[in-house]
N, C-alpha and C positions, 0 to 999 in steps of 0.2 A: 706820312709813314708808311714805308715799304715795308711788307710782308712777305715772308718768304724769298727765296732767290730767284734774282730777275735773268730773263732770256734775254739774248740781244734784240733791240728793237725792231724786229723785221719779221714780216710774212711771206712765205714762200709760195702761196695757193694763186693768188690773182689780184689785178689792179683793172681799173677802169679809167682809160685815157680818152680826150675828147673825141678820138674818131676810132676807137678800136676797145675790144677789152680782151686782156691777155690772162690765160689760166694755166698754170705750171708752165711758163714760156713758151705757150701756144697761142695764136692767134683763135679766138674762140669762133668767129662768122670765117674766117678764111681757111682754117684747118679743120676745127672740130665740129662744128655744126655741119651735119649730113653724113659725116664720115664715121662717127664714133655714136654705137647704142648707149643708152643710159647706163647700162651694166658697167661699159668699159669706162664712160667717163666718172661713173662714182669710183672707181678702181683709180683712175687717173688724179683725181680728186684728193683722195685717202691716202695715195701712196706717193705720188709725184711721177709714176712711171704707168705706162699704158699696161694691160694684163698681156700675158700670154695667151693662146690658144683654151690652154688649160683653166688658166686662172679666171677666166670669162666664162668658160663653160661652167665651173663649179660655184662663183659667184653667181649666176643665173639660177643655177640647180638650188643653193641652199636660200635664196631668197623666195623662190616659190614654196619651199618646202615649210617655211617657217611663217609664211606672211597670214595664214587664216586658219581658225580651228574653230571656228563655232563663235557661240553666246560666252567667250571667256569674258573675265573681269574686265580688261583693257576695252575690249568691246562694248560691254554693259556699260562702264564709266562714261564712256564717250557720249553713248546715246541718250543716255540720263542727262549728261551735262547740257546736250543741244537740247534736249527736250525743256529745260529750265532757262536756258538762254540760247533761243533759235538764230540768233544774228551772230554768233560766235563761234563759226567752225573751227578757226584756229584753235580756241581756247577748247573747245573738245578733245581735237587731237591732240593736244597738248594734255588735257585730262588723263586720256585713255595711255599716254606714253610714259606719264610718271609712275603709272603702276609697273613699269619694267624694272622688276629688282629679283632678288636671288631666290623666289619663289616662283614667280611665272615669267615666263620671257627672258630674264637676264641670266638664266640660268648656264648659257653658253659661255658667259665670262667665267663663271665659277669653274666649270669645264677647263676652261684654258688655263686658268691659275693651276689646278690641279693636275693638267699634263705636262706643266711646267716645273713641276717638282720633282727633286731628287729623291730615290727611296724607292723601297718596294711594296708594290701596289697592295698586296695581303697585308701588309703591316700597317698601311696608309689607312686601308679599309678598316682594320681592326681598332686603330685608334679613333678612328671617325664614329663607329658604332659606341664604343666605349665613352665618349663624351655626349652619347646621344643625337649628336647629328646625323644629317642623311649625308649620303656620298652623291656629290654633284652629278648629274646624266642619269641616275638610276632610280626607278619607279616611275609610276603614270598611272592615275586615276582611271583612266579610261582605256588605255592600250595595254592589254597583256594576253599572252606572255610576250609578247613582241611590238614594238612600235614600227608599222609599216615604214614611215618616214625615214627612222633612222636606219632600217635594213635596206633601203633603196640607195640612201647615201652611201652606205659601206660597200655594196652590189657597185656601183656605179665609180668609185673610187678604185676598187680591182681592177674593174674591166678597164679603165683609162691607165693605169698604172700610176696613179698619184699617190697610194696608201704607202707611207712611209714608217717612222719611228714612232709618231702620234696616232695613229691608227692603229698600228700595231699596240701601242698602250691603252687604248680605248677598249680592246678587246682582252686585254690582261685585266683591265680592271672588272670588266664583265666576270672574269672567270674568280677573281678576288673576293668580288660582290658576293657570289653565287656561295662562295667558301666560307665567308665570314658569317654570313646572315644566314646560313643553313637552305639556303630556296635560292631560284634564279630570279632576280630582279631585272625588271626590264629596263635594258637601256633605250632612253628616250633620245628626243632628235637632237638637243643641245649637246651632247658627248661627240657626235659625228660632225656634227657644224664645227666644233672647236678643235677637232682633230684633223680634219681635211684641210683648214683654213692654216693652221699650225705646218702640215704638211708641205702646202704650198707656197710658204714661206712669208705667210701673214704674220705682223707682231701680235703677243695676245691681246695688247689693249686695242686691235681694231676689233678684235672678236665678236663684241656687244654690239659694232655699228651694224650688223648684218642683222638680228631682230629686230631693231629699233628702226631701221630700213624699211625692212620689210611689213612690221604690223602698221607703220602710218600708211602704206599704200591700203591695207585691209581695211583701217580705221575710214578712210577717206572711202571705201565702198560705201561700209555701214551707214556712216553719217548721210549718204548721199542718199540709200533707203530711208533712213529716219527722216528725212525732208519731206518723203514720198510719201512715206506710209509708217507714220509715228506712232512707237512702241516703248519710247522711253518711261512715260507715265504709268503703263502697265506694269514696267518692271518695278517701279518704285511703288507701285500697289501690290504687287506680289511680294515684294519683301516685307511690307508694312503686315502682310497676312500670314506671312512664314514665321515672322518673329514676335514674341509676347513679351508685354510690357511686365515687369515685376517691380510694383514699388515697395 
């Protein structure tokens, strides 16, 4: 039984032949290997087109900005998973990525949806507050009053002339949030990631791929360290000590 609407039975990404691999219509070994950086190759895989200089520059920038942030739940989860199953590097990476949701790491996706909405930022912010929800892209438990990563992205977007309607709208939401909440709220890194990607022509559906790819690199670094210097079980012990049992 078929569920959902079926697309044409075809893929436009890649195919392996006996003598070559073709990726997005290009010869992998004869054209791409040795010519494209991984960031450029990621853009080609994701969109079917090689990036412009600005797209490559900002993809690099955004991947670097979001890859690492210390002992976040994604990294803790991955380390504890590897401690429990030392032979499952791939499982530990998967465990960390599974935490990429609307609270941690997945908020750029929510910001892209917000920036794609029609409507007045103040009115949308007010409805969000009245419903008891958080405004995507605002607030941070550590970075106050500014998230230095967000400010640097906006600064470079202005310098490179890529700040467009979505970056302008992100700044409008910053003003709207301050008005509705009665105090300035930190614009966190997720909002400019979404705004810059949209202004560079990426579809909103592609925005979440940036934190996922970036954090995968970070998880591999944490897991390499975990293999050399295990602390996963210390984290588990710390959780046991911090949480009281109430029968």
